[in-house]
PDB file of N, CA, C and O in Angstrom:
ATOM      1  N   UNK A   1      77.378 -37.765  11.118  1.00  0.00           N
ATOM      2  CA  UNK A   1      76.251 -37.961  10.226  1.00  0.00           C
ATOM      3  C   UNK A   1      75.030 -38.356  11.049  1.00  0.00           C
ATOM      4  O   UNK A   1      75.117 -39.210  11.931  1.00  0.00           O
ATOM      5  N   UNK A   2      73.933 -37.752  10.767  1.00  0.00           N
ATOM      6  CA  UNK A   2      72.677 -38.006  11.438  1.00  0.00           C
ATOM      7  C   UNK A   2      71.855 -38.988  10.631  1.00  0.00           C
ATOM      8  O   UNK A   2      71.749 -38.860   9.411  1.00  0.00           O
ATOM      9  N   UNK A   3      71.275 -39.965  11.301  1.00  0.00           N
ATOM     10  CA  UNK A   3      70.380 -40.913  10.651  1.00  0.00           C
ATOM     11  C   UNK A   3      69.075 -40.969  11.415  1.00  0.00           C
ATOM     12  O   UNK A   3      69.029 -40.631  12.598  1.00  0.00           O
ATOM     13  N   UNK A   4      68.024 -41.389  10.754  1.00  0.00           N
ATOM     14  CA  UNK A   4      66.720 -41.451  11.405  1.00  0.00           C
ATOM     15  C   UNK A   4      66.061 -42.798  11.122  1.00  0.00           C
ATOM     16  O   UNK A   4      65.823 -43.166   9.972  1.00  0.00           O
ATOM     17  N   UNK A   5      65.775 -43.520  12.202  1.00  0.00           N
ATOM     18  CA  UNK A   5      65.033 -44.770  12.126  1.00  0.00           C
ATOM     19  C   UNK A   5      63.876 -44.668  13.093  1.00  0.00           C
ATOM     20  O   UNK A   5      63.948 -43.919  14.067  1.00  0.00           O
ATOM     21  N   UNK A   6      62.810 -45.410  12.843  1.00  0.00           N
ATOM     22  CA  UNK A   6      61.641 -45.343  13.717  1.00  0.00           C
ATOM     23  C   UNK A   6      60.981 -46.711  13.842  1.00  0.00           C
ATOM     24  O   UNK A   6      60.958 -47.503  12.900  1.00  0.00           O
ATOM     25  N   UNK A   7      60.452 -46.961  15.024  1.00  0.00           N
ATOM     26  CA  UNK A   7      59.616 -48.134  15.282  1.00  0.00           C
ATOM     27  C   UNK A   7      58.217 -47.605  15.560  1.00  0.00           C
ATOM     28  O   UNK A   7      58.034 -46.713  16.387  1.00  0.00           O
ATOM     29  N   UNK A   8      57.235 -48.161  14.865  1.00  0.00           N
ATOM     30  CA  UNK A   8      55.865 -47.669  14.981  1.00  0.00           C
ATOM     31  C   UNK A   8      54.945 -48.822  15.366  1.00  0.00           C
ATOM     32  O   UNK A   8      54.920 -49.866  14.713  1.00  0.00           O
ATOM     33  N   UNK A   9      54.192 -48.609  16.438  1.00  0.00           N
ATOM     34  CA  UNK A   9      53.205 -49.605  16.862  1.00  0.00           C
ATOM     35  C   UNK A   9      51.875 -49.266  16.202  1.00  0.00           C
ATOM     36  O   UNK A   9      51.332 -48.179  16.397  1.00  0.00           O
ATOM     37  N   UNK A  10      51.353 -50.216  15.414  1.00  0.00           N
ATOM     38  CA  UNK A  10      50.111 -49.977  14.686  1.00  0.00           C
ATOM     39  C   UNK A  10      49.549 -51.329  14.253  1.00  0.00           C
ATOM     40  O   UNK A  10      50.302 -52.212  13.843  1.00  0.00           O
ATOM     41  N   UNK A  11      48.254 -51.491  14.340  1.00  0.00           N
ATOM     42  CA  UNK A  11      47.613 -52.755  13.988  1.00  0.00           C
ATOM     43  C   UNK A  11      47.713 -53.075  12.498  1.00  0.00           C
ATOM     44  O   UNK A  11      47.435 -54.205  12.096  1.00  0.00           O
ATOM     45  N   UNK A  12      48.101 -52.114  11.678  1.00  0.00           N
ATOM     46  CA  UNK A  12      48.249 -52.372  10.240  1.00  0.00           C
ATOM     47  C   UNK A  12      49.444 -53.270   9.937  1.00  0.00           C
ATOM     48  O   UNK A  12      49.524 -53.843   8.851  1.00  0.00           O
ATOM     49  N   UNK A  13      50.369 -53.397  10.879  1.00  0.00           N
ATOM     50  CA  UNK A  13      51.572 -54.191  10.649  1.00  0.00           C
ATOM     51  C   UNK A  13      51.420 -55.582  11.245  1.00  0.00           C
ATOM     52  O   UNK A  13      50.794 -55.748  12.292  1.00  0.00           O
ATOM     53  N   UNK A  14      52.001 -56.597  10.572  1.00  0.00           N
ATOM     54  CA  UNK A  14      52.015 -57.936  11.168  1.00  0.00           C
ATOM     55  C   UNK A  14      52.716 -57.863  12.522  1.00  0.00           C
ATOM     56  O   UNK A  14      53.722 -57.163  12.644  1.00  0.00           O
ATOM     57  N   UNK A  15      52.241 -58.531  13.497  1.00  0.00           N
ATOM     58  CA  UNK A  15      52.776 -58.496  14.867  1.00  0.00           C
ATOM     59  C   UNK A  15      52.635 -57.119  15.525  1.00  0.00           C
ATOM     60  O   UNK A  15      53.131 -56.913  16.632  1.00  0.00           O
ATOM     61  N   UNK A  16      51.965 -56.179  14.856  1.00  0.00           N
ATOM     62  CA  UNK A  16      51.681 -54.885  15.465  1.00  0.00           C
ATOM     63  C   UNK A  16      52.785 -53.846  15.435  1.00  0.00           C
ATOM     64  O   UNK A  16      52.605 -52.757  15.980  1.00  0.00           O
ATOM     65  N   UNK A  17      53.936 -54.145  14.810  1.00  0.00           N
ATOM     66  CA  UNK A  17      55.050 -53.196  14.768  1.00  0.00           C
ATOM     67  C   UNK A  17      55.607 -53.083  13.361  1.00  0.00           C
ATOM     68  O   UNK A  17      55.701 -54.075  12.638  1.00  0.00           O
ATOM     69  N   UNK A  18      55.980 -51.849  12.973  1.00  0.00           N
ATOM     70  CA  UNK A  18      56.661 -51.598  11.707  1.00  0.00           C
ATOM     71  C   UNK A  18      57.932 -50.821  11.980  1.00  0.00           C
ATOM     72  O   UNK A  18      57.969 -49.973  12.871  1.00  0.00           O
ATOM     73  N   UNK A  19      58.972 -51.108  11.214  1.00  0.00           N
ATOM     74  CA  UNK A  19      60.262 -50.434  11.380  1.00  0.00           C
ATOM     75  C   UNK A  19      60.599 -49.687  10.100  1.00  0.00           C
ATOM     76  O   UNK A  19      60.399 -50.192   8.995  1.00  0.00           O
ATOM     77  N   UNK A  20      61.114 -48.477  10.268  1.00  0.00           N
ATOM     78  CA  UNK A  20      61.352 -47.578   9.148  1.00  0.00           C
ATOM     79  C   UNK A  20      62.773 -47.036   9.192  1.00  0.00           C
ATOM     80  O   UNK A  20      63.323 -46.800  10.267  1.00  0.00           O
ATOM     81  N   UNK A  21      63.360 -46.842   8.020  1.00  0.00           N
ATOM     82  CA  UNK A  21      64.689 -46.249   7.888  1.00  0.00           C
ATOM     83  C   UNK A  21      64.561 -45.062   6.936  1.00  0.00           C
ATOM     84  O   UNK A  21      64.265 -45.233   5.754  1.00  0.00           O
ATOM     85  N   UNK A  22      64.786 -43.868   7.460  1.00  0.00           N
ATOM     86  CA  UNK A  22      64.681 -42.656   6.660  1.00  0.00           C
ATOM     87  C   UNK A  22      66.021 -42.215   6.086  1.00  0.00           C
ATOM     88  O   UNK A  22      66.117 -41.150   5.475  1.00  0.00           O
ATOM     89  N   UNK A  23      67.054 -43.027   6.280  1.00  0.00           N
ATOM     90  CA  UNK A  23      68.370 -42.679   5.749  1.00  0.00           C
ATOM     91  C   UNK A  23      69.098 -41.727   6.680  1.00  0.00           C
ATOM     92  O   UNK A  23      68.776 -41.624   7.863  1.00  0.00           O
ATOM     93  N   UNK A  24      70.077 -41.038   6.131  1.00  0.00           N
ATOM     94  CA  UNK A  24      70.849 -40.119   6.947  1.00  0.00           C
ATOM     95  C   UNK A  24      71.665 -39.157   6.103  1.00  0.00           C
ATOM     96  O   UNK A  24      71.840 -39.346   4.899  1.00  0.00           O
ATOM     97  N   UNK A  25      72.160 -38.122   6.764  1.00  0.00           N
ATOM     98  CA  UNK A  25      72.979 -37.122   6.088  1.00  0.00           C
ATOM     99  C   UNK A  25      72.245 -36.511   4.914  1.00  0.00           C
ATOM    100  O   UNK A  25      71.080 -36.124   5.018  1.00  0.00           O
ATOM    101  N   UNK A  26      72.944 -36.430   3.796  1.00  0.00           N
ATOM    102  CA  UNK A  26      72.337 -35.842   2.596  1.00  0.00           C
ATOM    103  C   UNK A  26      71.295 -36.752   1.960  1.00  0.00           C
ATOM    104  O   UNK A  26      70.516 -36.309   1.116  1.00  0.00           O
ATOM    105  N   UNK A  27      71.274 -38.026   2.362  1.00  0.00           N
ATOM    106  CA  UNK A  27      70.280 -38.955   1.804  1.00  0.00           C
ATOM    107  C   UNK A  27      69.062 -39.111   2.709  1.00  0.00           C
ATOM    108  O   UNK A  27      68.264 -40.027   2.511  1.00  0.00           O
ATOM    109  N   UNK A  28      68.905 -38.221   3.711  1.00  0.00           N
ATOM    110  CA  UNK A  28      67.745 -38.261   4.602  1.00  0.00           C
ATOM    111  C   UNK A  28      66.474 -38.013   3.790  1.00  0.00           C
ATOM    112  O   UNK A  28      66.379 -37.037   3.046  1.00  0.00           O
ATOM    113  N   UNK A  29      65.500 -38.911   3.944  1.00  0.00           N
ATOM    114  CA  UNK A  29      64.258 -38.826   3.184  1.00  0.00           C
ATOM    115  C   UNK A  29      63.109 -38.336   4.068  1.00  0.00           C
ATOM    116  O   UNK A  29      63.085 -38.607   5.268  1.00  0.00           O
ATOM    117  N   UNK A  30      62.171 -37.625   3.478  1.00  0.00           N
ATOM    118  CA  UNK A  30      60.989 -37.154   4.202  1.00  0.00           C
ATOM    119  C   UNK A  30      59.943 -38.258   4.315  1.00  0.00           C
ATOM    120  O   UNK A  30      59.114 -38.233   5.225  1.00  0.00           O
ATOM    121  N   UNK A  31      59.973 -39.222   3.404  1.00  0.00           N
ATOM    122  CA  UNK A  31      59.005 -40.311   3.408  1.00  0.00           C
ATOM    123  C   UNK A  31      59.719 -41.632   3.149  1.00  0.00           C
ATOM    124  O   UNK A  31      60.762 -41.669   2.497  1.00  0.00           O
ATOM    125  N   UNK A  32      59.151 -42.702   3.661  1.00  0.00           N
ATOM    126  CA  UNK A  32      59.672 -44.044   3.420  1.00  0.00           C
ATOM    127  C   UNK A  32      58.557 -45.040   3.691  1.00  0.00           C
ATOM    128  O   UNK A  32      57.472 -44.659   4.130  1.00  0.00           O
ATOM    129  N   UNK A  33      58.816 -46.294   3.436  1.00  0.00           N
ATOM    130  CA  UNK A  33      57.850 -47.345   3.734  1.00  0.00           C
ATOM    131  C   UNK A  33      58.455 -48.277   4.774  1.00  0.00           C
ATOM    132  O   UNK A  33      59.663 -48.263   5.009  1.00  0.00           O
ATOM    133  N   UNK A  34      57.611 -49.077   5.388  1.00  0.00           N
ATOM    134  CA  UNK A  34      58.090 -50.018   6.408  1.00  0.00           C
ATOM    135  C   UNK A  34      59.091 -50.988   5.795  1.00  0.00           C
ATOM    136  O   UNK A  34      58.940 -51.426   4.655  1.00  0.00           O
ATOM    137  N   UNK A  35      60.108 -51.310   6.571  1.00  0.00           N
ATOM    138  CA  UNK A  35      61.096 -52.290   6.130  1.00  0.00           C
ATOM    139  C   UNK A  35      60.437 -53.659   6.027  1.00  0.00           C
ATOM    140  O   UNK A  35      59.470 -53.931   6.738  1.00  0.00           O
ATOM    141  N   UNK A  36      60.945 -54.523   5.153  1.00  0.00           N
ATOM    142  CA  UNK A  36      60.378 -55.877   5.036  1.00  0.00           C
ATOM    143  C   UNK A  36      60.516 -56.648   6.349  1.00  0.00           C
ATOM    144  O   UNK A  36      61.447 -56.408   7.118  1.00  0.00           O
ATOM    145  N   UNK A  37      59.604 -57.558   6.599  1.00  0.00           N
ATOM    146  CA  UNK A  37      59.615 -58.379   7.810  1.00  0.00           C
ATOM    147  C   UNK A  37      60.889 -59.207   7.945  1.00  0.00           C
ATOM    148  O   UNK A  37      61.181 -59.709   9.030  1.00  0.00           O
ATOM    149  N   UNK A  38      61.641 -59.358   6.879  1.00  0.00           N
ATOM    150  CA  UNK A  38      62.873 -60.141   6.908  1.00  0.00           C
ATOM    151  C   UNK A  38      64.060 -59.367   7.479  1.00  0.00           C
ATOM    152  O   UNK A  38      65.107 -59.959   7.738  1.00  0.00           O
ATOM    153  N   UNK A  39      63.920 -58.062   7.680  1.00  0.00           N
ATOM    154  CA  UNK A  39      65.017 -57.262   8.234  1.00  0.00           C
ATOM    155  C   UNK A  39      65.270 -57.678   9.677  1.00  0.00           C
ATOM    156  O   UNK A  39      64.340 -58.051  10.392  1.00  0.00           O
ATOM    157  N   UNK A  40      66.521 -57.615  10.102  1.00  0.00           N
ATOM    158  CA  UNK A  40      66.914 -58.112  11.424  1.00  0.00           C
ATOM    159  C   UNK A  40      66.313 -57.324  12.586  1.00  0.00           C
ATOM    160  O   UNK A  40      66.232 -57.848  13.697  1.00  0.00           O
ATOM    161  N   UNK A  41      65.890 -56.085  12.361  1.00  0.00           N
ATOM    162  CA  UNK A  41      65.322 -55.300  13.462  1.00  0.00           C
ATOM    163  C   UNK A  41      64.082 -55.985  14.044  1.00  0.00           C
ATOM    164  O   UNK A  41      63.857 -55.920  15.252  1.00  0.00           O
ATOM    165  N   UNK A  42      63.278 -56.638  13.205  1.00  0.00           N
ATOM    166  CA  UNK A  42      62.074 -57.306  13.692  1.00  0.00           C
ATOM    167  C   UNK A  42      62.423 -58.409  14.692  1.00  0.00           C
ATOM    168  O   UNK A  42      61.870 -58.457  15.791  1.00  0.00           O
ATOM    169  N   UNK A  43      63.327 -59.278  14.313  1.00  0.00           N
ATOM    170  CA  UNK A  43      63.718 -60.388  15.180  1.00  0.00           C
ATOM    171  C   UNK A  43      64.443 -59.929  16.432  1.00  0.00           C
ATOM    172  O   UNK A  43      64.223 -60.469  17.515  1.00  0.00           O
ATOM    173  N   UNK A  44      65.308 -58.933  16.286  1.00  0.00           N
ATOM    174  CA  UNK A  44      66.063 -58.431  17.442  1.00  0.00           C
ATOM    175  C   UNK A  44      65.130 -57.804  18.471  1.00  0.00           C
ATOM    176  O   UNK A  44      65.246 -58.077  19.666  1.00  0.00           O
ATOM    177  N   UNK A  45      64.207 -56.965  18.011  1.00  0.00           N
ATOM    178  CA  UNK A  45      63.271 -56.328  18.940  1.00  0.00           C
ATOM    179  C   UNK A  45      62.390 -57.362  19.622  1.00  0.00           C
ATOM    180  O   UNK A  45      62.128 -57.262  20.820  1.00  0.00           O
ATOM    181  N   UNK A  46      61.938 -58.342  18.875  1.00  0.00           N
ATOM    182  CA  UNK A  46      61.060 -59.367  19.447  1.00  0.00           C
ATOM    183  C   UNK A  46      61.786 -60.203  20.501  1.00  0.00           C
ATOM    184  O   UNK A  46      61.201 -60.567  21.521  1.00  0.00           O
ATOM    185  N   UNK A  47      63.052 -60.501  20.254  1.00  0.00           N
ATOM    186  CA  UNK A  47      63.805 -61.399  21.134  1.00  0.00           C
ATOM    187  C   UNK A  47      64.483 -60.709  22.319  1.00  0.00           C
ATOM    188  O   UNK A  47      64.726 -61.350  23.342  1.00  0.00           O
ATOM    189  N   UNK A  48      64.789 -59.429  22.202  1.00  0.00           N
ATOM    190  CA  UNK A  48      65.674 -58.802  23.185  1.00  0.00           C
ATOM    191  C   UNK A  48      65.093 -57.658  24.008  1.00  0.00           C
ATOM    192  O   UNK A  48      65.801 -57.078  24.832  1.00  0.00           O
ATOM    193  N   UNK A  49      63.852 -57.329  23.810  1.00  0.00           N
ATOM    194  CA  UNK A  49      63.287 -56.176  24.511  1.00  0.00           C
ATOM    195  C   UNK A  49      62.571 -56.565  25.798  1.00  0.00           C
ATOM    196  O   UNK A  49      62.090 -57.689  25.945  1.00  0.00           O
ATOM    197  N   UNK A  50      62.511 -55.628  26.711  1.00  0.00           N
ATOM    198  CA  UNK A  50      61.898 -55.877  28.015  1.00  0.00           C
ATOM    199  C   UNK A  50      60.387 -55.650  28.011  1.00  0.00           C
ATOM    200  O   UNK A  50      59.659 -56.345  28.719  1.00  0.00           O
ATOM    201  N   UNK A  51      59.922 -54.710  27.243  1.00  0.00           N
ATOM    202  CA  UNK A  51      58.492 -54.380  27.205  1.00  0.00           C
ATOM    203  C   UNK A  51      58.052 -54.303  25.745  1.00  0.00           C
ATOM    204  O   UNK A  51      58.556 -53.492  24.968  1.00  0.00           O
ATOM    205  N   UNK A  52      57.103 -55.164  25.393  1.00  0.00           N
ATOM    206  CA  UNK A  52      56.652 -55.282  24.002  1.00  0.00           C
ATOM    207  C   UNK A  52      57.878 -55.347  23.112  1.00  0.00           C
ATOM    208  O   UNK A  52      58.723 -56.221  23.305  1.00  0.00           O
ATOM    209  N   UNK A  53      58.002 -54.457  22.147  1.00  0.00           N
ATOM    210  CA  UNK A  53      59.163 -54.442  21.249  1.00  0.00           C
ATOM    211  C   UNK A  53      60.048 -53.233  21.517  1.00  0.00           C
ATOM    212  O   UNK A  53      60.702 -52.728  20.605  1.00  0.00           O
ATOM    213  N   UNK A  54      60.075 -52.770  22.753  1.00  0.00           N
ATOM    214  CA  UNK A  54      60.848 -51.575  23.095  1.00  0.00           C
ATOM    215  C   UNK A  54      61.956 -51.895  24.089  1.00  0.00           C
ATOM    216  O   UNK A  54      61.791 -52.730  24.978  1.00  0.00           O
ATOM    217  N   UNK A  55      63.077 -51.224  23.925  1.00  0.00           N
ATOM    218  CA  UNK A  55      64.255 -51.443  24.761  1.00  0.00           C
ATOM    219  C   UNK A  55      64.245 -50.554  26.008  1.00  0.00           C
ATOM    220  O   UNK A  55      65.198 -49.810  26.239  1.00  0.00           O
ATOM    221  N   UNK A  56      63.191 -50.622  26.804  1.00  0.00           N
ATOM    222  CA  UNK A  56      63.115 -49.783  28.007  1.00  0.00           C
ATOM    223  C   UNK A  56      64.179 -50.151  29.032  1.00  0.00           C
ATOM    224  O   UNK A  56      64.471 -49.356  29.926  1.00  0.00           O
ATOM    225  N   UNK A  57      64.766 -51.346  28.920  1.00  0.00           N
ATOM    226  CA  UNK A  57      65.772 -51.758  29.892  1.00  0.00           C
ATOM    227  C   UNK A  57      67.007 -50.844  29.875  1.00  0.00           C
ATOM    228  O   UNK A  57      67.793 -50.859  30.822  1.00  0.00           O
ATOM    229  N   UNK A  58      67.182 -50.064  28.830  1.00  0.00           N
ATOM    230  CA  UNK A  58      68.321 -49.146  28.762  1.00  0.00           C
ATOM    231  C   UNK A  58      67.991 -47.762  29.327  1.00  0.00           C
ATOM    232  O   UNK A  58      68.826 -46.858  29.285  1.00  0.00           O
ATOM    233  N   UNK A  59      66.794 -47.599  29.847  1.00  0.00           N
ATOM    234  CA  UNK A  59      66.339 -46.330  30.419  1.00  0.00           C
ATOM    235  C   UNK A  59      65.814 -46.607  31.823  1.00  0.00           C
ATOM    236  O   UNK A  59      64.663 -47.014  31.978  1.00  0.00           O
ATOM    237  N   UNK A  60      66.645 -46.392  32.857  1.00  0.00           N
ATOM    238  CA  UNK A  60      66.275 -46.779  34.226  1.00  0.00           C
ATOM    239  C   UNK A  60      64.903 -46.283  34.680  1.00  0.00           C
ATOM    240  O   UNK A  60      64.172 -47.026  35.334  1.00  0.00           O
ATOM    241  N   UNK A  61      64.545 -45.063  34.352  1.00  0.00           N
ATOM    242  CA  UNK A  61      63.247 -44.540  34.783  1.00  0.00           C
ATOM    243  C   UNK A  61      62.108 -45.321  34.127  1.00  0.00           C
ATOM    244  O   UNK A  61      61.131 -45.673  34.788  1.00  0.00           O
ATOM    245  N   UNK A  62      62.236 -45.591  32.829  1.00  0.00           N
ATOM    246  CA  UNK A  62      61.191 -46.346  32.130  1.00  0.00           C
ATOM    247  C   UNK A  62      61.106 -47.781  32.626  1.00  0.00           C
ATOM    248  O   UNK A  62      60.013 -48.333  32.751  1.00  0.00           O
ATOM    249  N   UNK A  63      62.249 -48.385  32.907  1.00  0.00           N
ATOM    250  CA  UNK A  63      62.255 -49.763  33.400  1.00  0.00           C
ATOM    251  C   UNK A  63      61.588 -49.846  34.768  1.00  0.00           C
ATOM    252  O   UNK A  63      60.865 -50.800  35.052  1.00  0.00           O
ATOM    253  N   UNK A  64      61.826 -48.863  35.604  1.00  0.00           N
ATOM    254  CA  UNK A  64      61.184 -48.825  36.926  1.00  0.00           C
ATOM    255  C   UNK A  64      59.664 -48.748  36.774  1.00  0.00           C
ATOM    256  O   UNK A  64      58.930 -49.447  37.473  1.00  0.00           O
ATOM    257  N   UNK A  65      59.204 -47.909  35.874  1.00  0.00           N
ATOM    258  CA  UNK A  65      57.762 -47.783  35.626  1.00  0.00           C
ATOM    259  C   UNK A  65      57.205 -49.105  35.081  1.00  0.00           C
ATOM    260  O   UNK A  65      56.136 -49.548  35.501  1.00  0.00           O
ATOM    261  N   UNK A  66      57.919 -49.725  34.159  1.00  0.00           N
ATOM    262  CA  UNK A  66      57.460 -50.996  33.587  1.00  0.00           C
ATOM    263  C   UNK A  66      57.333 -52.070  34.661  1.00  0.00           C
ATOM    264  O   UNK A  66      56.385 -52.856  34.651  1.00  0.00           O
ATOM    265  N   UNK A  67      58.279 -52.103  35.579  1.00  0.00           N
ATOM    266  CA  UNK A  67      58.195 -53.080  36.674  1.00  0.00           C
ATOM    267  C   UNK A  67      56.981 -52.791  37.558  1.00  0.00           C
ATOM    268  O   UNK A  67      56.239 -53.703  37.923  1.00  0.00           O
ATOM    269  N   UNK A  68      56.789 -51.523  37.897  1.00  0.00           N
ATOM    270  CA  UNK A  68      55.651 -51.149  38.740  1.00  0.00           C
ATOM    271  C   UNK A  68      54.317 -51.456  38.063  1.00  0.00           C
ATOM    272  O   UNK A  68      53.358 -51.862  38.719  1.00  0.00           O
ATOM    273  N   UNK A  69      54.265 -51.260  36.748  1.00  0.00           N
ATOM    274  CA  UNK A  69      53.020 -51.471  36.004  1.00  0.00           C
ATOM    275  C   UNK A  69      52.828 -52.938  35.599  1.00  0.00           C
ATOM    276  O   UNK A  69      51.759 -53.314  35.118  1.00  0.00           O
ATOM    277  N   UNK A  70      53.854 -53.756  35.791  1.00  0.00           N
ATOM    278  CA  UNK A  70      53.756 -55.168  35.447  1.00  0.00           C
ATOM    279  C   UNK A  70      53.769 -55.442  33.955  1.00  0.00           C
ATOM    280  O   UNK A  70      53.179 -56.421  33.500  1.00  0.00           O
ATOM    281  N   UNK A  71      54.443 -54.580  33.180  1.00  0.00           N
ATOM    282  CA  UNK A  71      54.450 -54.748  31.728  1.00  0.00           C
ATOM    283  C   UNK A  71      55.735 -55.380  31.183  1.00  0.00           C
ATOM    284  O   UNK A  71      55.880 -55.530  29.970  1.00  0.00           O
ATOM    285  N   UNK A  72      56.657 -55.746  32.057  1.00  0.00           N
ATOM    286  CA  UNK A  72      57.883 -56.397  31.604  1.00  0.00           C
ATOM    287  C   UNK A  72      57.521 -57.797  31.103  1.00  0.00           C
ATOM    288  O   UNK A  72      56.783 -58.528  31.763  1.00  0.00           O
ATOM    289  N   UNK A  73      58.048 -58.163  29.928  1.00  0.00           N
ATOM    290  CA  UNK A  73      57.744 -59.467  29.344  1.00  0.00           C
ATOM    291  C   UNK A  73      58.229 -60.580  30.270  1.00  0.00           C
ATOM    292  O   UNK A  73      59.321 -60.474  30.829  1.00  0.00           O
ATOM    293  N   UNK A  74      57.452 -61.636  30.444  1.00  0.00           N
ATOM    294  CA  UNK A  74      57.886 -62.743  31.300  1.00  0.00           C
ATOM    295  C   UNK A  74      59.149 -63.419  30.771  1.00  0.00           C
ATOM    296  O   UNK A  74      59.878 -64.056  31.531  1.00  0.00           O
ATOM    297  N   UNK A  75      59.407 -63.283  29.480  1.00  0.00           N
ATOM    298  CA  UNK A  75      60.590 -63.902  28.871  1.00  0.00           C
ATOM    299  C   UNK A  75      61.834 -63.020  28.954  1.00  0.00           C
ATOM    300  O   UNK A  75      62.918 -63.446  28.557  1.00  0.00           O
ATOM    301  N   UNK A  76      61.692 -61.805  29.460  1.00  0.00           N
ATOM    302  CA  UNK A  76      62.835 -60.886  29.525  1.00  0.00           C
ATOM    303  C   UNK A  76      63.884 -61.402  30.508  1.00  0.00           C
ATOM    304  O   UNK A  76      63.558 -61.745  31.645  1.00  0.00           O
ATOM    305  N   UNK A  77      65.130 -61.456  30.074  1.00  0.00           N
ATOM    306  CA  UNK A  77      66.250 -61.900  30.894  1.00  0.00           C
ATOM    307  C   UNK A  77      67.196 -60.717  31.100  1.00  0.00           C
ATOM    308  O   UNK A  77      67.881 -60.318  30.158  1.00  0.00           O
ATOM    309  N   UNK A  78      67.255 -60.146  32.306  1.00  0.00           N
ATOM    310  CA  UNK A  78      68.101 -58.978  32.536  1.00  0.00           C
ATOM    311  C   UNK A  78      69.593 -59.269  32.376  1.00  0.00           C
ATOM    312  O   UNK A  78      70.386 -58.333  32.265  1.00  0.00           O
ATOM    313  N   UNK A  79      69.989 -60.523  32.362  1.00  0.00           N
ATOM    314  CA  UNK A  79      71.401 -60.885  32.200  1.00  0.00           C
ATOM    315  C   UNK A  79      71.785 -61.128  30.743  1.00  0.00           C
ATOM    316  O   UNK A  79      72.960 -61.327  30.432  1.00  0.00           O
ATOM    317  N   UNK A  80      70.796 -61.110  29.852  1.00  0.00           N
ATOM    318  CA  UNK A  80      71.053 -61.330  28.431  1.00  0.00           C
ATOM    319  C   UNK A  80      71.686 -60.079  27.831  1.00  0.00           C
ATOM    320  O   UNK A  80      71.181 -58.972  28.016  1.00  0.00           O
ATOM    321  N   UNK A  81      72.786 -60.257  27.114  1.00  0.00           N
ATOM    322  CA  UNK A  81      73.461 -59.144  26.441  1.00  0.00           C
ATOM    323  C   UNK A  81      72.900 -59.006  25.037  1.00  0.00           C
ATOM    324  O   UNK A  81      72.887 -59.963  24.262  1.00  0.00           O
ATOM    325  N   UNK A  82      72.438 -57.805  24.719  1.00  0.00           N
ATOM    326  CA  UNK A  82      71.899 -57.519  23.387  1.00  0.00           C
ATOM    327  C   UNK A  82      73.058 -57.173  22.467  1.00  0.00           C
ATOM    328  O   UNK A  82      73.865 -56.295  22.771  1.00  0.00           O
ATOM    329  N   UNK A  83      73.134 -57.866  21.347  1.00  0.00           N
ATOM    330  CA  UNK A  83      74.161 -57.545  20.351  1.00  0.00           C
ATOM    331  C   UNK A  83      73.489 -57.178  19.048  1.00  0.00           C
ATOM    332  O   UNK A  83      72.711 -57.960  18.502  1.00  0.00           O
ATOM    333  N   UNK A  84      73.788 -55.983  18.542  1.00  0.00           N
ATOM    334  CA  UNK A  84      73.153 -55.542  17.292  1.00  0.00           C
ATOM    335  C   UNK A  84      73.559 -56.369  16.091  1.00  0.00           C
ATOM    336  O   UNK A  84      73.100 -56.109  14.978  1.00  0.00           O
TER     337      UNK A  84
END
């Protein structure tokens, strides 16, 4: 089953990020609205990502670029295990 979720960076959202769930399989929707700020994706992304609210640490090429550009969050801990 295929599902579609998205993280969108935009100043219209509190903290600059909105998270969307378009469903999956036969319930896949063409349109949706941002998930409420109480959804766990907001807290998980804020606490566990290496660059802004993105998980670049799981993509070696992107992580290398982030280190070179100096965009890795000072609070990022490479030894921290992310649990969904």
